[in-house]
C-alpha positions in Angstrom: 0.0 0.0 0.0 1.3 3.4 -1.0 2.1 5.6 2.0 0.3 8.9 2.5 2.3 11.9 1.2 0.9 14.0 4.1 2.2 11.6 6.7 5.6 11.3 5.0 5.8 15.1 5.1 5.0 15.0 8.8 7.9 12.6 9.4 10.2 14.9 7.4 9.1 17.9 9.5 9.6 15.9 12.7 13.2 15.0 11.7 13.8 18.7 10.8 12.3 20.1 14.0 14.2 17.6 16.2 17.5 18.6 14.6 16.7 22.3 15.1 15.4 21.6 18.7 12.0 23.2 17.8 10.3 21.1 20.5 7.3 23.3 21.1 6.2 23.7 17.5 3.5 21.4 16.0 4.4 19.6 12.8 0.8 19.7 11.8 -0.8 22.8 10.3 -2.7 24.0 13.4 -6.2 25.4 12.9 -6.3 29.2 12.9 -7.6 30.7 16.0 -9.4 33.9 17.2 -9.3 35.4 20.7 -11.1 33.2 23.2 -13.0 35.7 25.4 -14.2 34.9 28.9 -17.8 34.7 28.0 -17.1 32.1 25.3 -16.1 29.2 27.6 -17.8 27.6 30.6 -14.9 25.8 32.1 -16.8 24.2 35.0 -20.0 23.5 33.0 -22.1 25.6 35.3 -24.7 26.5 32.7 -27.5 24.0 32.0 -26.8 24.1 28.3 -23.1 23.3 29.0 -24.1 20.3 31.2 -26.3 18.9 28.4 -23.6 19.4 25.7 -21.1 17.8 28.0 -23.1 14.7 28.5 -23.8 14.4 24.8 -20.2 15.0 23.8 -18.9 12.4 26.3 -21.4 9.9 25.1 -20.5 10.5 21.4 -16.8 10.6 22.2 -16.9 7.3 23.9 -18.8 5.7 21.1 -16.4 7.1 18.5 -13.2 6.0 20.2 -14.6 2.7 21.5 -15.4 1.9 17.8 -11.8 2.7 16.9 -10.7 0.2 19.6 -13.1 -2.4 18.4 -11.8 -2.0 14.8 -8.2 -2.0 16.0 -7.6 1.5 14.8 -6.6 2.4 18.4 -4.8 -0.4 20.2 -4.1 -0.3 24.0 -1.8 -3.3 24.6 -1.1 -2.9 28.3 -1.4 -0.5 31.2 1.5 -0.5 33.7 1.7 1.1 37.1 -1.9 2.0 37.9 -1.0 1.7 41.6 1.0 4.9 41.1 -2.2 6.8 40.2 -4.4 5.3 42.9 -1.8 5.9 45.6 -2.4 9.7 45.2 -5.5 10.9 46.9 -7.3 14.1 46.0 -6.8 16.4 43.0 -3.9 15.7 40.7 -2.3 16.6 37.4 -1.3 13.9 35.0 1.2 14.6 32.2 1.6 12.6 29.0 3.6 12.6 25.8 1.6 13.9 22.9 1.7 12.1 19.5 -1.9 11.5 18.4 -5.4 12.9 18.7 -6.3 9.6 20.4 -3.7 9.6 23.2 -6.0 11.5 25.6 -8.6 8.7 25.2 -5.9 6.1 25.8 -5.1 7.9 29.1 -8.8 8.0 30.0 -9.2 4.2 29.3 -6.2 3.5 31.6 -7.6 5.6 34.4 -11.4 5.5 34.2 -12.0 2.5 36.4 -9.9 4.1 39.2 -11.4 7.7 39.3 -14.4 7.1 41.7 -16.8 8.2 39.0 -15.0 11.5 38.2 -14.0 12.7 34.7 -10.6 13.5 33.1 -10.2 17.2 32.3 -7.9 18.0 29.4 -6.0 21.2 28.8 -6.0 22.1 25.1 -4.7 24.9 22.9 -6.9 27.8 22.1 -7.2 27.0 18.4 -8.5 23.5 19.1 -11.4 25.1 21.0 -12.2 28.1 18.8 -11.6 26.4 15.5 -11.4 22.6 16.1 -10.2 20.2 13.5 -12.9 18.1 11.9 -14.5 15.7 13.0 -13.5 16.5 16.6 -15.2 19.8 17.2 -17.9 18.5 19.6 -15.2 16.6 21.6 -12.8 19.5 21.7 -15.4 22.0 23.0 -17.4 19.8 25.4 -15.6 16.7 26.6 -14.3 18.3 29.8 -11.7 20.4 28.0 -9.9 23.4 29.5 -8.8 25.7 26.6 -5.8 28.0 27.1 -6.2 31.6 25.8 -4.0 34.6 24.8 -6.6 36.8 26.6 -5.6 37.7 30.2 -9.2 37.8 31.5 -9.9 34.3 30.0 -6.7 32.9 31.6 -7.8 34.2 35.0 -11.0 32.3 34.5 -9.0 29.2 33.5 -6.8 29.5 36.6 -9.8 29.8 38.9 -11.3 26.7 37.2 -8.1 24.7 37.7 -8.0 25.6 41.3 -11.7 24.5 41.8 -11.2 21.2 40.0 -8.1 20.2 41.9 -9.7 21.2 45.2 -12.6 18.9 44.6 -10.4 16.0 43.7 -10.5 16.0 39.9 -7.7 14.9 37.5 -6.3 17.2 34.9 -4.4 16.0 31.9 -1.7 18.4 30.6 0.8 17.8 27.7 3.9 19.5 28.9 5.8 19.1 25.6 3.1 21.5 24.2 3.4 20.2 20.7 2.0 17.1 19.0 4.4 15.1 16.8 2.7 12.2 15.0 3.8 8.8 16.4 7.0 10.4 17.8 8.4 7.9 20.3 11.0 10.0 22.2 10.2 12.2 25.2 10.6 15.9 24.3 11.9 18.7 26.6 9.0 20.3 28.4 7.4 23.7 28.9 6.7 25.1 32.3 2.9 25.3 32.4 2.0 22.0 34.0 4.6 22.4 36.7 3.7 26.0 37.4 0.1 24.9 38.0 1.2 22.1 40.3 3.3 24.4 42.4 0.6 27.1 42.5 -2.0 24.6 43.7 0.3 22.5 45.8 -0.7 19.5 43.7 1.2 16.3 42.8 1.9 15.3 39.2 1.6 11.7 38.1 3.7 11.3 34.9 2.4 9.1 32.2 4.5 8.0 29.2 3.1 6.0 26.4 5.4 3.7 24.4 4.6 2.3 21.0 5.1 -0.8 18.9 4.0 -1.6 15.3 0.9 -3.8 15.2 0.0 -6.1 12.3 -2.7 -3.6 11.2 -2.2 -1.1 8.4 -4.0 2.2 8.7 -5.6 4.0 5.8 -2.4 6.0 5.2 -0.2 2.9 4.7 1.4 2.9 8.2 1.2 0.3 10.9 -1.3 1.1 13.7 0.7 1.5 16.9 0.1 -0.7 20.0 0.3 1.5 23.1 1.8 0.5 26.4 0.7 3.1 29.0 3.3 3.6 31.8 1.9 5.3 34.9 4.9 6.5 37.0 5.3 7.5 40.7 4.0 10.9 41.6 6.2 14.0 41.6 5.4 16.5 44.4 6.1 20.2 44.7 8.8 21.0 47.3 7.4 23.8 49.5 10.8 24.5 50.9 11.9 25.9 47.5 11.0 29.1 45.8 8.2 28.7 43.2 10.7 28.9 40.3 13.0 26.3 41.9 10.1 24.0 42.8 8.7 24.3 39.2 12.1 23.5 37.7 12.6 20.5 40.0 9.3 19.0 39.1 9.9 19.5 35.4 13.3 17.8 35.6 12.0 14.9 37.7 9.1 14.3 35.3 11.4 14.4 32.2 13.9 12.1 33.8 11.1 9.6 34.6 10.0 9.6 31.0 13.6 9.1 29.8 14.0 6.1 32.0 10.9 4.5 30.6 11.9 5.3 27.0 15.4 3.8 27.5 14.1 0.7 29.4 11.4 0.0 26.9 13.2 0.5 23.7 16.5 -0.8 25.0 18.5 2.2 23.7 19.7 5.5 25.0 17.8 8.7 24.2 19.6 10.6 21.5 18.1 13.4 19.6 18.9 14.0 16.0 19.2 10.3 15.2 16.6 7.7 14.1 
């Protein structure tokens, strides 16, 4: 089967961006955005209409992704370390490497039976909320998503919502690499956001790193569907004896180092950037 020219171009961009250390840039052409104003988002689903759309979106999202699992378009081979998630009581942030529009659902599948009936909240980029890629618009806007914004007033509302969610024991998924690189197996250096939120809210982070192996199934683009192994790692806690900047840097370093250990143990090779 001939391979998709688009996917081959993504792989070329990934190789280029890795060599140039452009870690935070997406290789996909992101949807254009417009300013997300405070009145355009109901982070906590306080409105009746938001509650209804949330239920519909979660139902539709589950049907969509469960069908992918049934058809082996999304393959979760194994979940390791769930005890590291259940050992942390109360609100928490989970971090995960970002390589597919499906990876957040893989995290949800791994955690959902251990969340006491709660949902997984996902931090997403502004453009994925204001101008979401098809066919994921309903999911991006209403499946417990927390969009970022370049508007100060909206970000104040975002920060208040994060504080409320963590205080009531919810779990928030953040992609600290910021960018999504299709089927990229290496851990990328991280941005500060997840760790700043953890320090600000005195909240632990549970790192998750997903490794991949080729399955025996070809997708519609001529590439093998990946089999995911989801590694849930011991929690990283903010050190309240340090300054906020020092505590944030320490959490980021510990999270990254934990990911690197998983990568090197699973793939049986050292992490080296700029090489295949």
